[in-house]
BAFI-3210 file (N, C-alpha, C; in Angstrom, 3 decimals, decimal comma, padded with zeros to 6 digits):
// residues 266
n [1|2|3|4|5|6|7|8|9|10|11|12|13|14|15|16|17|18|19|20|21|22|23|24|25|26|27|28|29|30|31|32|33|34|35|36|37|38|39|40|41|42|43|44|45|46|47|48|49|50|51|52|53|54|55|56|57|58|59|60|61|62|63|64|65|66|67|68|69|70|71|72|73|74|75|76|77|78|79|80|81|82|83|84|85|86|87|88|89|90|91|92|93|94|95|96|97|98|99|100|101|102|103|104|105|106|107|108|109|110|111|112|113|114|115|116|117|118|119|120|121|122|123|124|125|126|127|128|129|130|131|132|133|134|135|136|137|138|139|140|141|142|143|144|145|146|147|148|149|150|151|152|153|154|155|156|157|158|159|160|161|162|163|164|165|166|167|168|169|170|171|172|173|174|175|176|177|178|179|180|181|182|183|184|185|186|187|188|189|190|191|192|193|194|195|196|197|198|199|200|201|202|203|204|205|206|207|208|209|210|211|212|213|214|215|216|217|218|219|220|221|222|223|224|225|226|227|228|229|230|231|232|233|234|235|236|237|238|239|240|241|242|243|244|245|246|247|248|249|250|251|252|253|254|255|256|257|258|259|260|261|262|263|264|265|266]
n.u [113,325|112,605|115,038|115,868|115,411|115,790|113,620|113,305|112,595|110,820|110,434|111,086|110,303|113,588|114,917|117,989|121,275|124,267|127,107|130,044|132,248|134,552|137,404|137,588|139,231|140,662|138,384|136,146|134,090|133,142|130,330|129,063|126,443|124,319|121,813|119,506|117,128|117,668|117,532|115,544|116,470|117,644|120,328|121,175|123,598|125,786|124,975|123,006|120,896|119,675|117,409|118,409|117,830|118,397|118,830|118,110|119,627|119,769|117,528|116,600|115,954|114,857|112,729|110,915|109,294|106,061|104,937|105,647|105,817|105,524|103,750|105,359|106,588|104,721|103,621|106,593|106,571|104,411|105,254|106,069|108,558|110,060|110,183|110,815|112,870|116,074|116,412|118,183|119,551|121,561|124,329|124,651|127,559|128,889|127,625|127,129|125,397|125,499|126,716|124,764|125,098|125,576|127,839|127,682|129,271|130,309|130,586|132,298|131,255|131,279|129,143|126,912|123,942|124,188|126,731|128,126|126,362|127,319|130,390|130,013|128,660|128,048|128,732|125,760|123,931|121,005|119,712|117,998|117,142|115,766|115,023|115,634|116,648|118,377|120,404|122,266|122,053|123,495|123,197|122,870|123,744|125,991|129,610|131,906|132,174|131,921|132,215|131,800|132,079|132,021|133,378|130,951|129,880|132,002|131,834|129,836|130,293|132,869|131,319|129,946|132,307|133,392|131,359|131,513|131,327|134,180|135,173|134,619|134,953|136,054|136,335|137,122|136,335|137,554|136,365|138,201|138,497|140,985|144,789|145,029|143,109|142,866|142,914|143,312|141,667|139,515|139,192|138,133|140,584|140,329|139,667|140,179|141,392|140,858|142,308|141,172|142,337|141,282|142,979|142,413|140,867|138,950|137,702|134,983|133,116|133,306|133,951|136,295|136,569|134,818|135,932|138,373|136,931|136,029|138,266|139,286|140,363|138,290|137,224|135,934|133,828|130,097|129,068|128,107|126,839|127,456|127,081|127,506|126,768|127,754|125,288|126,007|128,197|126,850|124,511|126,103|128,015|126,258|125,297|127,391|128,167|125,904|125,732|128,082|129,611|127,540|126,384|123,986|121,305|119,335|121,673|122,966|123,181|122,384|122,831|122,286|123,322|123,566|123,735|125,858|126,034|123,275|120,801|119,549|116,342|113,706]
n.v [119,847|121,474|121,784|124,352|125,791|127,367|127,417|126,759|129,452|128,384|125,284|122,198|118,595|117,332|115,899|114,452|113,631|111,651|113,471|113,288|111,713|111,529|110,526|112,258|111,996|109,435|108,552|109,972|110,813|112,449|113,398|114,639|116,128|116,835|118,607|120,230|120,359|121,724|124,384|124,960|125,011|127,041|128,013|128,624|128,217|127,905|125,426|124,145|121,786|118,575|116,646|113,466|111,292|108,168|104,612|101,728|098,818|096,585|098,217|099,487|102,187|105,189|106,063|109,020|110,912|112,614|114,828|118,060|119,016|118,421|115,955|114,125|112,129|110,141|109,364|108,012|106,208|104,436|103,442|100,480|098,311|097,557|099,261|101,493|104,251|104,805|107,218|109,794|112,731|114,909|117,345|120,109|120,572|122,207|124,758|125,032|127,191|127,995|126,133|124,167|122,392|120,239|119,704|116,853|115,774|112,692|110,781|108,200|105,042|101,888|099,213|101,122|102,356|104,301|105,191|102,785|103,459|105,718|105,195|103,232|105,147|106,214|108,428|109,397|107,856|107,910|110,262|112,189|115,370|117,403|120,272|121,164|123,179|125,381|124,951|126,184|128,713|131,423|133,782|137,363|138,225|136,802|136,508|135,008|131,886|128,262|125,275|122,161|118,747|115,347|113,094|112,876|115,284|117,068|118,078|119,831|121,281|122,529|123,861|125,790|127,286|127,900|129,866|132,119|135,363|137,261|138,458|136,591|134,934|132,039|128,774|125,756|122,285|119,409|115,828|113,298|110,101|109,386|110,282|110,837|111,816|114,579|118,131|120,820|123,920|126,727|129,369|132,333|134,779|134,949|132,278|129,362|126,001|122,755|119,593|116,645|113,360|110,219|107,739|105,390|102,507|101,170|103,071|105,178|107,058|110,405|110,509|111,289|114,226|115,129|114,629|116,303|118,777|119,185|119,224|121,809|125,119|127,565|130,801|133,928|135,151|135,601|132,791|131,031|127,924|125,320|122,139|118,665|115,035|111,910|110,816|110,782|112,491|114,849|115,441|114,980|117,111|119,338|119,033|119,196|121,590|123,322|122,699|122,479|124,611|126,593|127,785|129,439|127,354|128,107|129,218|127,015|124,863|121,646|118,375|115,200|113,453|110,791|107,234|105,006|101,745|101,836|101,650|104,239|105,011|103,657]
n.w [089,934|086,638|083,990|082,536|079,439|076,258|073,921|070,141|067,882|065,870|064,197|062,263|061,630|060,099|057,315|056,400|055,041|055,389|054,904|055,303|057,397|059,969|062,421|065,107|067,359|069,385|071,181|069,777|067,304|064,336|062,475|059,339|058,177|056,007|053,352|051,546|053,302|055,535|055,257|056,550|059,268|061,878|063,002|066,162|067,819|070,568|073,258|071,295|070,908|069,116|068,386|067,332|064,247|063,394|061,323|062,594|062,737|059,771|058,703|055,877|054,969|056,550|058,483|059,560|062,009|061,472|062,791|063,691|066,703|069,963|069,912|068,349|069,730|070,717|068,137|067,316|069,031|068,448|065,995|064,342|065,662|063,683|061,718|063,219|064,199|065,771|068,421|069,681|072,044|071,070|070,486|068,234|066,813|064,800|062,455|059,311|057,558|055,010|053,494|053,651|055,773|058,932|061,789|063,805|066,669|068,167|071,381|071,822|072,993|073,888|072,313|072,204|070,093|068,675|069,144|067,282|065,065|063,861|063,614|061,516|059,642|056,294|053,299|052,012|053,579|055,316|057,744|060,421|061,781|064,579|066,115|069,600|071,052|073,425|076,312|077,730|079,602|080,895|083,640|083,983|086,405|087,073|087,347|086,519|084,810|085,618|083,814|083,056|082,256|081,372|078,408|076,828|077,439|076,093|073,068|073,270|075,173|074,153|072,016|073,277|074,071|071,576|070,852|072,833|074,169|074,057|076,335|078,178|081,319|082,553|084,260|083,441|082,722|081,586|081,115|079,525|077,957|077,635|077,099|074,404|073,863|074,018|072,629|071,153|072,469|071,237|072,940|074,741|075,977|078,716|079,699|081,369|080,453|081,621|080,970|081,572|081,521|081,896|081,560|082,919|082,181|083,643|085,312|086,774|084,051|084,630|087,533|087,959|086,782|088,961|091,380|090,951|090,788|093,440|094,805|094,017|094,217|093,757|092,282|094,266|093,859|092,659|090,353|087,458|086,872|084,775|083,840|082,725|081,686|082,799|084,788|087,785|087,913|087,377|089,295|091,392|091,313|091,541|094,179|095,785|094,944|096,072|098,828|099,639|098,911|098,988|096,824|095,063|094,211|091,875|090,397|088,757|086,267|085,551|083,918|083,255|081,053|080,676|082,218|083,534|082,595|082,134|079,512|077,071|076,670|073,631]
ca.u [113,291|113,107|116,051|115,691|115,640|115,405|113,292|113,528|111,195|109,841|110,897|110,492|111,115|114,454|115,400|119,266|121,991|125,606|128,328|131,342|132,622|136,114|137,814|138,251|140,321|140,197|137,284|135,609|133,667|132,252|129,435|128,628|124,946|123,987|120,884|118,267|115,708|118,574|117,077|114,157|117,082|118,207|121,505|121,368|125,054|126,107|124,779|121,769|120,484|118,676|116,827|119,054|116,977|118,739|118,246|118,617|120,498|118,546|116,461|116,823|115,762|114,685|111,209|111,035|107,937|105,793|104,541|106,725|105,459|105,719|103,275|106,207|107,094|103,951|103,660|107,138|106,302|103,602|105,606|106,363|110,252|110,862|110,323|111,017|114,173|116,661|116,501|119,118|119,971|123,145|124,696|125,084|129,143|129,136|126,689|127,561|124,055|125,833|126,587|123,428|125,587|125,874|128,343|127,509|130,325|129,946|131,653|131,885|131,004|131,018|127,644|125,779|123,631|124,489|128,428|127,868|125,895|128,766|131,500|129,460|128,196|128,789|127,661|124,328|123,006|119,907|119,776|117,191|117,274|114,452|115,763|115,450|116,959|119,495|120,350|123,519|121,424|123,909|122,554|123,550|124,720|127,449|131,051|132,131|131,417|132,275|131,711|132,184|131,716|132,843|133,270|129,601|129,322|133,079|131,216|128,722|131,238|133,504|130,635|129,811|133,569|133,926|130,550|131,456|131,722|135,852|135,385|134,144|136,002|135,741|136,969|136,391|137,144|136,892|137,382|138,042|139,051|142,507|145,500|145,305|141,621|143,016|142,923|143,250|140,397|139,292|138,296|138,676|141,537|139,785|139,138|140,924|140,799|141,518|141,611|141,440|142,235|141,194|143,675|141,933|139,870|137,639|137,223|133,755|133,371|132,751|134,297|137,954|136,091|134,186|136,826|139,110|136,243|135,749|139,517|139,751|140,290|137,909|137,186|134,934|132,559|129,025|129,060|126,810|127,818|126,901|127,811|126,674|127,541|127,373|124,383|126,359|128,563|125,853|123,913|127,220|128,398|125,336|125,121|128,457|128,100|125,090|125,887|129,384|130,279|126,716|125,976|122,273|120,543|119,282|123,023|123,508|122,363|122,786|122,266|122,631|122,946|123,345|124,008|126,605|125,054|121,824|120,713|118,720|115,301|113,738]
ca.v [121,165|120,945|122,245|125,552|125,428|128,053|126,975|127,632|130,127|127,296|123,808|121,028|117,386|117,501|114,545|114,745|112,596|111,874|113,680|112,959|111,064|111,201|110,124|113,003|111,393|108,079|108,395|110,970|110,377|113,524|113,085|115,779|115,869|117,778|118,472|121,108|120,793|122,467|125,934|125,090|124,789|128,363|127,903|129,272|128,263|127,301|123,945|123,849|120,215|118,029|114,766|112,801|109,800|107,363|103,839|100,728|097,683|096,086|099,082|100,015|103,663|106,235|106,452|110,129|111,114|113,845|115,930|119,012|119,162|117,376|114,594|113,270|110,934|109,469|109,119|107,347|104,875|103,785|102,527|099,345|098,519|096,953|100,797|102,675|104,659|105,048|108,765|109,890|114,086|115,296|118,998|120,709|120,913|123,402|124,600|125,843|127,397|128,436|124,974|123,449|121,309|120,465|118,652|115,993|114,732|111,542|110,432|106,555|104,026|100,265|098,862|102,326|102,539|105,822|104,965|102,125|104,125|106,922|104,443|102,644|105,838|106,292|109,420|109,145|107,335|108,848|110,604|113,474|116,201|117,879|121,010|121,083|124,379|125,532|125,025|126,860|130,015|131,900|134,702|138,533|138,272|135,706|137,298|134,023|130,324|126,694|124,489|120,518|117,555|114,269|112,844|113,203|116,714|117,999|118,461|120,613|122,587|123,030|124,544|126,974|128,183|128,857|130,901|132,554|136,516|137,436|138,748|135,266|134,460|130,793|127,478|124,642|120,843|118,685|114,485|112,390|108,793|109,008|111,466|111,028|112,713|116,035|118,711|122,299|124,169|127,689|129,920|133,493|134,493|134,534|131,105|128,199|124,753|121,705|118,335|115,504|112,264|109,060|106,868|104,140|102,083|100,770|104,167|105,491|108,303|111,483|110,630|112,302|115,798|115,631|114,775|117,455|120,244|119,428|120,020|122,786|126,591|128,660|132,524|133,801|136,091|134,810|132,425|130,203|126,549|124,390|120,746|117,548|114,286|111,351|111,249|111,024|113,653|115,991|115,281|114,867|118,630|119,899|118,804|120,001|123,235|124,061|121,777|122,688|125,838|127,848|128,397|128,984|126,054|128,548|129,006|125,577|123,969|120,361|117,593|113,750|112,662|109,286|106,687|103,957|100,429|101,865|102,317|104,863|103,993|103,895]
ca.w [089,109|085,479|083,375|081,929|078,003|075,204|072,645|068,955|067,665|065,089|064,141|061,669|061,013|058,940|056,859|055,733|054,711|055,708|053,930|055,392|058,418|060,214|063,580|065,404|067,975|069,240|071,562|069,201|065,979|063,956|061,207|059,070|057,833|054,735|052,770|051,216|054,464|056,579|055,101|057,860|060,578|062,446|064,152|067,586|068,704|071,858|073,179|070,614|071,109|068,355|068,497|066,024|064,181|062,301|061,133|063,572|061,954|058,868|057,869|054,492|055,026|057,365|058,814|060,530|062,768|060,769|063,474|064,162|067,824|071,123|069,590|067,339|070,655|070,505|066,735|066,789|069,635|067,800|064,973|064,919|065,840|062,427|060,961|064,313|063,943|066,916|068,410|070,491|071,936|070,470|070,243|066,992|066,799|064,106|061,370|058,233|056,864|053,670|052,596|054,303|056,401|060,426|062,320|064,812|067,156|068,961|072,396|071,391|074,026|073,158|072,517|072,248|068,864|068,050|068,577|066,167|063,673|063,567|063,075|060,125|058,687|055,063|052,695|051,402|054,624|055,920|059,151|060,587|063,279|065,354|066,832|071,056|071,647|074,354|077,967|078,226|079,775|081,851|084,228|083,743|087,533|087,064|087,331|085,857|084,831|085,677|082,608|083,268|081,728|081,026|077,004|076,282|077,165|075,500|072,186|073,790|076,293|073,144|070,983|074,164|074,147|070,217|070,733|073,912|074,004|074,016|077,575|079,153|082,453|083,067|084,558|082,289|083,159|080,395|081,451|078,380|078,434|077,347|077,092|072,719|073,388|074,306|071,608|071,564|072,656|070,953|074,032|075,175|077,023|080,133|080,231|081,852|080,069|082,298|080,444|082,672|080,898|082,847|081,028|083,763|081,394|084,481|086,470|086,184|083,610|085,500|088,630|087,974|087,018|089,967|092,608|090,756|091,356|094,892|095,626|093,510|094,652|093,033|092,533|095,367|093,368|092,274|089,426|086,758|086,281|083,636|084,102|082,244|081,503|083,709|086,295|089,007|088,002|087,327|090,320|092,820|091,434|091,904|095,371|096,175|094,992|096,416|099,881|100,408|098,613|099,685|095,570|094,849|093,255|090,325|089,312|088,532|085,592|085,664|083,128|083,367|079,625|080,677|083,297|083,375|082,626|081,530|077,970|076,759|076,111|072,197]
c.u [113,793|114,235|115,606|116,136|115,022|114,877|113,297|112,425|110,191|110,907|110,417|111,275|111,998|115,197|116,940|119,774|123,452|126,362|129,600|131,283|134,326|136,199|137,896|139,463|139,776|139,075|136,192|135,152|132,986|131,587|128,685|127,560|124,724|122,147|119,909|117,281|116,434|118,267|115,796|114,838|117,764|118,971|121,502|122,570|124,788|125,907|123,517|121,475|119,548|118,513|117,512|118,507|117,792|118,423|118,989|119,223|119,655|117,880|117,120|116,732|115,462|113,376|111,124|109,578|107,537|105,451|105,729|106,314|105,663|104,751|104,109|106,490|106,157|103,679|105,162|106,933|105,397|103,718|106,004|107,907|110,917|110,980|110,888|112,497|114,840|116,709|117,504|119,216|121,034|123,348|125,029|126,649|129,144|128,152|127,284|126,049|124,462|126,017|125,695|124,227|125,751|126,997|128,092|128,791|129,832|131,250|131,315|131,977|130,523|129,376|126,593|125,410|123,941|125,979|128,656|127,389|127,040|129,667|131,163|128,942|128,849|128,005|126,872|123,594|122,143|120,223|118,496|117,411|115,607|115,208|114,785|115,608|118,457|119,278|121,014|122,621|122,441|123,273|123,452|124,246|125,943|128,655|131,782|131,491|132,106|131,372|132,622|131,548|132,498|132,643|132,001|129,414|130,780|132,381|130,536|129,594|132,302|132,721|130,525|131,051|133,826|133,028|130,611|131,532|133,275|135,929|134,901|135,571|135,203|136,696|136,300|137,153|136,407|137,283|137,179|138,662|140,625|143,609|145,311|144,233|141,675|143,199|142,809|141,961|140,501|138,611|138,785|139,818|141,147|139,467|140,259|140,507|141,317|141,077|142,002|141,052|142,282|142,327|143,673|140,761|138,934|137,243|135,586|133,673|132,760|133,597|135,647|137,186|135,522|134,916|137,790|138,443|136,330|136,935|139,878|139,507|139,449|137,688|135,831|133,692|131,326|129,490|128,103|127,931|126,920|127,776|126,593|127,586|126,891|126,270|124,949|127,570|127,886|125,330|125,365|128,096|127,506|125,100|126,141|128,663|127,379|125,021|127,023|129,979|129,034|126,386|124,279|121,994|119,904|120,664|123,619|122,809|123,031|122,007|122,816|122,376|122,638|123,854|124,921|126,018|123,997|121,754|119,732|117,317|114,810|114,158]
c.v [120,746|122,133|123,598|125,461|126,594|127,312|127,660|128,461|129,149|126,137|122,793|119,857|117,592|116,026|114,842|113,639|112,447|112,200|113,600|112,903|111,487|111,384|111,473|113,104|110,088|107,594|108,645|110,719|111,697|112,577|114,342|115,497|117,161|117,642|119,831|121,443|121,557|124,199|126,150|125,199|126,116|127,884|128,719|129,194|127,636|125,918|123,576|122,023|119,951|116,550|114,310|111,441|109,396|105,531|102,541|099,755|096,858|096,949|099,658|101,506|104,006|106,441|107,740|110,105|112,317|114,983|116,696|119,745|117,868|116,013|113,574|112,138|109,928|108,567|107,610|105,785|104,074|103,038|101,245|099,036|097,908|098,217|101,902|102,997|104,722|106,809|109,118|111,895|114,131|117,175|119,122|120,882|121,830|123,054|125,516|126,309|127,354|127,407|123,687|122,013|121,509|119,114|118,102|115,264|113,489|110,830|109,020|105,580|102,462|100,006|100,043|102,181|103,744|105,958|103,986|102,443|105,001|106,527|103,802|103,313|105,924|107,340|108,803|108,227|108,251|109,279|112,099|113,952|116,864|118,742|121,425|122,651|124,562|125,222|125,677|128,610|130,838|133,430|136,187|138,542|137,410|136,309|136,483|132,541|129,453|125,864|123,381|119,873|116,451|114,187|113,326|114,531|117,471|118,397|119,711|122,092|123,175|124,160|126,013|127,855|129,129|129,887|132,095|134,137|136,346|137,757|137,442|135,071|133,092|129,877|126,175|123,167|119,585|116,848|113,921|111,031|108,294|110,204|111,846|111,603|114,354|116,636|120,175|122,831|125,608|128,467|131,376|133,799|134,158|133,117|130,160|127,147|123,701|120,633|117,632|114,117|110,867|108,531|105,237|103,573|101,653|101,613|104,613|106,998|109,406|111,856|111,283|113,613|116,143|115,701|115,987|118,659|120,420|119,908|121,423|124,250|127,557|129,978|132,554|134,243|134,761|134,153|131,506|129,031|125,695|123,247|119,444|116,345|112,981|111,557|111,608|112,087|115,077|116,594|115,781|116,451|119,363|119,897|118,946|120,974|124,110|123,629|122,373|124,045|127,310|128,471|128,309|128,288|126,971|129,096|128,034|125,086|122,498|119,504|116,178|113,325|111,391|108,830|105,243|102,687|100,590|102,311|103,232|104,294|104,385|102,582]
c.w [087,782|084,495|082,560|080,161|076,974|074,057|071,228|068,531|066,464|064,679|063,159|061,808|059,940|058,642|056,233|055,274|054,888|054,440|053,912|056,771|058,696|061,789|064,204|066,703|068,552|069,975|070,893|067,682|065,563|062,664|061,061|058,155|056,965|054,139|052,764|052,221|055,506|056,410|056,214|059,226|060,964|063,387|064,938|068,361|070,072|072,112|072,424|070,321|070,024|068,642|067,185|065,567|063,204|062,321|061,898|062,547|061,379|058,255|056,663|054,279|056,414|057,334|059,589|060,840|061,623|061,251|064,085|065,631|068,499|070,613|068,849|068,413|070,418|069,091|066,806|067,925|069,435|066,639|065,452|064,587|064,799|061,588|061,909|064,093|065,400|066,993|069,850|070,795|071,245|070,296|068,729|067,405|066,544|063,137|060,544|057,288|055,144|052,942|052,878|055,174|058,100|060,639|063,522|065,717|068,306|069,708|072,207|072,682|073,311|073,312|072,404|070,619|068,453|067,950|067,250|064,748|063,146|063,136|062,028|059,211|057,423|054,283|051,843|052,248|055,196|057,445|059,108|061,918|063,428|066,166|068,214|071,282|072,485|075,716|078,532|078,320|081,171|082,134|083,809|084,998|087,581|086,550|086,463|085,873|085,127|084,568|083,031|082,766|081,153|079,321|076,272|076,176|076,757|074,264|072,421|074,452|074,949|071,879|071,697|073,722|072,612|070,185|071,728|073,529|074,332|075,578|078,981|080,219|082,809|083,790|083,985|082,778|082,542|080,551|080,230|079,076|078,747|077,016|075,409|072,697|073,427|073,201|072,304|071,530|072,244|072,134|074,091|076,166|078,216|080,774|080,050|081,426|080,829|081,866|081,210|082,010|081,733|082,599|081,806|082,945|082,291|085,684|085,716|085,571|084,442|086,665|088,922|088,098|088,580|091,077|092,207|090,949|092,825|095,343|095,276|093,954|093,435|093,350|093,346|094,434|092,714|090,622|089,063|086,407|085,460|083,499|083,451|081,880|082,398|084,497|087,678|088,994|087,877|088,396|091,561|092,425|091,902|093,587|096,295|096,198|095,745|098,175|100,558|099,964|098,954|097,971|095,491|094,121|091,916|089,511|088,879|087,833|085,123|084,769|083,064|082,243|079,856|081,835|083,069|083,600|082,266|080,078|077,893|076,181|074,818|071,589]
res [x|x|x|x|x|x|x|x|x|x|x|x|x|x|x|x|x|x|x|x|x|x|x|x|x|x|x|x|x|x|x|x|x|x|x|x|x|x|x|x|x|x|x|x|x|x|x|x|x|x|x|x|x|x|x|x|x|x|x|x|x|x|x|x|x|x|x|x|x|x|x|x|x|x|x|x|x|x|x|x|x|x|x|x|x|x|x|x|x|x|x|x|x|x|x|x|x|x|x|x|x|x|x|x|x|x|x|x|x|x|x|x|x|x|x|x|x|x|x|x|x|x|x|x|x|x|x|x|x|x|x|x|x|x|x|x|x|x|x|x|x|x|x|x|x|x|x|x|x|x|x|x|x|x|x|x|x|x|x|x|x|x|x|x|x|x|x|x|x|x|x|x|x|x|x|x|x|x|x|x|x|x|x|x|x|x|x|x|x|x|x|x|x|x|x|x|x|x|x|x|x|x|x|x|x|x|x|x|x|x|x|x|x|x|x|x|x|x|x|x|x|x|x|x|x|x|x|x|x|x|x|x|x|x|x|x|x|x|x|x|x|x|x|x|x|x|x|x|x|x|x|x|x|x|x|x|x|x|x|x|x|x|x|x|x|x]
***
């Protein structure tokens, strides 16, 4: 089953540059991108996803695709690797349209091209985005929500909570690499945020969140689940909810952002 997505009304390839960077916590880096082309970007809030384009090591500039349609992927793959940029999916952590700025927060993984770029990015470095829309689409019948993710989904879930209606009721499980990655989460009063630091370098990301939710006592009313992160967390939680708790499949949105030991194509 393909994930549901709310696409933007219109979108363009947008070229930007790095404005600032800062280390959010030991396992997270925030990069602020800006530029006048953001006038063509419409913030949708929640887990708004963009394709992020950034140069490979040794490239002196950024060559973006020119097509603002799904044909951009074919155009990208036809580029020689010497000029082809890296492209990865990320959430807009915050948008400041009045300043033509957006923040993207990176969960840092050793050896990841995106992590290496984020940690080495400096003001003036080129980058680009292409809007993909939203996957957080709770149905009207849900009386409460279950939000869960490992570190790769923390930026999206925190953005969802910041944009949530004040009457949201939710149980939120956020797994992070270590205790030092825990931070204050802006959330409505009816939301309980459970931070789950692994504090074990060899433990598979997502496994602690999955084990914790399997043991958790959850409210009995019908609810909506949004889970993302390492693929075994996303598929494992969906399997648990639908198979052991009787949750309708249509009420579970699950996204395997990555898989341990496998690099993304591109």
